[in-house]
C-alpha positions in Angstrom: 10.5 -91.0 118.0 7.8 -91.9 115.4 5.1 -90.5 117.7 7.0 -87.2 118.0 7.4 -86.9 114.3 3.8 -87.7 113.7 2.6 -85.2 116.3 4.9 -82.6 114.7 3.5 -83.3 111.3 -0.1 -83.0 112.5 0.8 -79.7 114.2 2.2 -78.3 111.0 -0.8 -79.5 109.0 -3.2 -78.0 111.5 -1.3 -74.7 111.5 -1.2 -74.6 107.7 -4.9 -75.3 107.4 -5.7 -72.6 109.9 -3.5 -70.1 108.1 -5.7 -70.7 105.0 -8.7 -69.3 106.7 -9.5 -65.7 105.6 -11.8 -63.1 107.1 -13.4 -60.5 104.9 -16.0 -58.0 106.1 -18.4 -56.5 103.6 -21.6 -54.6 102.9 -24.6 -55.6 100.9 -27.7 -53.9 99.5 -30.4 -54.5 97.0 -34.1 -54.7 96.1 -36.8 -56.6 98.0 -39.9 -58.0 96.2 -42.0 -59.0 99.2 -45.4 -60.5 99.7 -47.4 -62.3 102.4 -49.2 -65.6 101.9 -53.0 -65.9 102.1 -53.8 -62.2 101.8 -55.2 -60.6 98.7 -52.3 -58.1 98.3 -49.8 -57.4 95.6 -46.0 -57.7 95.7 -44.3 -54.8 97.5 -41.0 -53.4 96.1 -38.6 -52.0 98.7 -35.0 -52.4 99.8 -32.5 -54.0 102.1 -29.0 -53.2 103.3 -26.6 -54.8 105.7 -23.2 -56.0 106.6 -21.5 -59.4 106.8 -18.3 -61.2 107.6 -17.1 -63.9 105.2 -15.0 -66.6 106.8 -13.4 -68.7 104.1 -12.9 -72.0 105.8 -12.1 -74.1 102.7 -11.6 -73.6 99.0 -15.3 -74.4 98.3 -16.9 -73.3 101.6 -17.4 -70.1 103.5 -19.5 -69.3 106.6 -21.0 -65.8 106.4 -22.8 -64.3 109.4 -25.0 -61.3 108.4 -26.9 -58.4 109.9 -29.5 -56.9 107.5 -32.2 -54.2 107.7 -35.1 -55.2 105.5 -38.3 -53.4 104.5 -41.0 -55.9 103.6 -44.8 -56.3 103.6 -47.3 -56.1 100.7 -49.2 -53.5 98.6 -52.9 -53.1 98.6 -54.6 -53.9 95.3 -57.6 -51.7 96.2 -57.6 -48.0 95.2 -57.0 -46.0 98.3 -56.2 -49.1 100.4 -53.5 -49.1 103.0 -50.2 -50.8 102.0 -48.8 -53.2 104.6 -45.3 -52.2 105.8 -43.1 -54.4 107.9 -39.5 -53.5 108.9 -37.0 -56.1 110.3 -33.4 -56.3 111.4 -32.3 -59.8 110.5 -29.5 -62.0 111.9 -28.6 -64.9 109.6 -25.8 -67.5 109.2 -25.3 -68.2 105.5 -23.4 -71.2 104.2 -21.7 -70.3 101.0 -20.7 -73.1 98.6 -18.4 -72.6 95.6 -18.4 -76.0 93.8 -16.0 -74.9 91.1 -12.6 -73.7 92.5 -11.4 -70.4 91.2 -14.8 -69.6 89.6 -17.0 -67.0 91.3 -20.3 -69.0 91.0 -21.6 -69.9 94.5 -24.8 -71.1 96.2 -26.2 -69.8 99.5 -28.3 -71.5 102.1 -28.9 -70.8 105.8 -31.3 -69.9 108.7 -32.0 -66.6 110.2 -34.1 -64.7 112.7 -35.8 -61.4 111.8 -36.6 -59.0 114.6 -39.4 -56.6 113.9 -38.4 -52.9 114.4 -41.4 -51.2 112.8 -44.8 -51.6 111.0 -47.9 -49.7 110.1 -50.5 -52.3 111.2 -53.5 -50.3 112.2 -57.3 -50.1 111.6 -60.0 -47.5 111.6 -63.4 -48.7 112.7 -66.6 -46.8 113.5 -64.7 -43.6 114.2 -62.5 -45.3 116.7 -58.8 -45.9 116.2 -57.3 -49.2 117.0 -53.5 -49.8 117.0 -52.7 -53.5 116.5 -48.9 -53.2 116.6 -48.8 -55.3 119.8 -50.6 -58.1 118.0 -48.0 -58.5 115.3 -45.3 -61.1 115.8 -42.1 -59.5 117.2 -39.8 -62.0 115.4 -39.8 -64.3 112.3 -37.7 -67.4 111.8 -36.5 -67.5 108.2 -34.8 -69.8 105.7 -32.7 -68.4 102.9 -31.5 -69.9 99.7 -29.9 -68.3 96.6 -27.2 -68.1 94.0 -24.5 -65.5 93.3 -21.3 -64.7 91.5 -18.1 -63.2 93.0 -15.9 -61.0 90.9 -12.1 -61.0 91.6 -12.2 -57.3 92.6 -14.5 -57.8 95.6 -17.9 -57.1 94.0 -20.6 -59.8 94.0 -24.1 -60.1 92.6 -26.7 -62.4 94.0 -30.4 -63.5 94.0 -32.0 -64.9 97.1 -35.4 -66.1 98.4 -36.2 -65.7 102.1 -39.1 -67.6 103.5 -40.6 -66.8 107.0 -42.3 -69.5 109.0 -44.0 -67.5 111.7 -47.5 -65.9 111.2 -46.7 -62.2 111.1 -50.1 -61.2 112.6 -49.4 -63.2 115.8 -53.1 -64.2 116.4 -54.7 -61.2 114.7 -57.2 -63.8 113.3 -58.6 -64.1 116.9 -60.8 -61.2 115.8 -62.3 -63.3 113.1 -65.6 -65.0 113.9 -67.1 -67.6 111.6 -70.6 -66.4 112.6 -69.8 -62.9 111.4 -71.3 -62.2 107.9 -68.0 -60.4 107.1 -65.9 -63.3 108.3 -63.1 -64.3 105.8 -61.8 -67.9 106.1 -58.4 -66.6 105.2 -58.2 -65.2 108.8 -57.5 -68.7 109.9 -54.6 -69.3 107.6 -51.0 -68.4 108.3 -49.8 -65.2 106.8 -46.1 -65.8 106.1 -43.4 -63.4 104.8 -41.9 -64.3 101.5 -39.2 -62.1 99.9 -37.3 -62.4 96.7 -34.1 -60.3 96.8 -31.7 -59.1 94.0 -28.6 -57.2 95.1 -24.9 -56.6 95.2 -22.3 -56.9 97.9 -18.7 -55.8 98.3 -16.0 -57.5 100.4 -13.0 -55.6 101.8 -9.7 -57.5 101.6 -7.4 -56.0 104.3 -4.7 -58.6 103.7 -3.4 -56.8 100.6 
């Protein structure tokens, strides 16, 4: 009899815990301040937008899968130089921690993968046109961290930093030769995406 009562109590507890889980879809957008390591370029200002599903699993924790279109790259600091444009569709899994119950402050951390959907990587040399699109990495593995605040009416503001760990040029430095008088030692360094993001998001609560 005790085993039956215990099993019934555990069943009720599990059902109650599951009933506390909420699912809220949303949209997010904002500004990108992007650059690439080990190249002599300036920060590029552009934008991102996307969608997400917040799964509130506990009072202080939510899991948030996201799909985001992000325009990145870097701006040339030479007059008439070509800016570097990179476009990605990112898939990320954000862990959202709210350490103070009933307060909107939260912290964000999680991994992601960015799939390149466009760029303008090209070069003109001696009257010939070379398109190096095939030499740029098709994906980037990213790590995201940030802080935000949720307002009770569904709007959120947040700041994030996204760091890529895959060299975007995917071996473009193979064209560098240390015996070349125009050789730049930076060719042998990894060129990694780094993006600071400031934006807003809105969650839809269909349970009301």
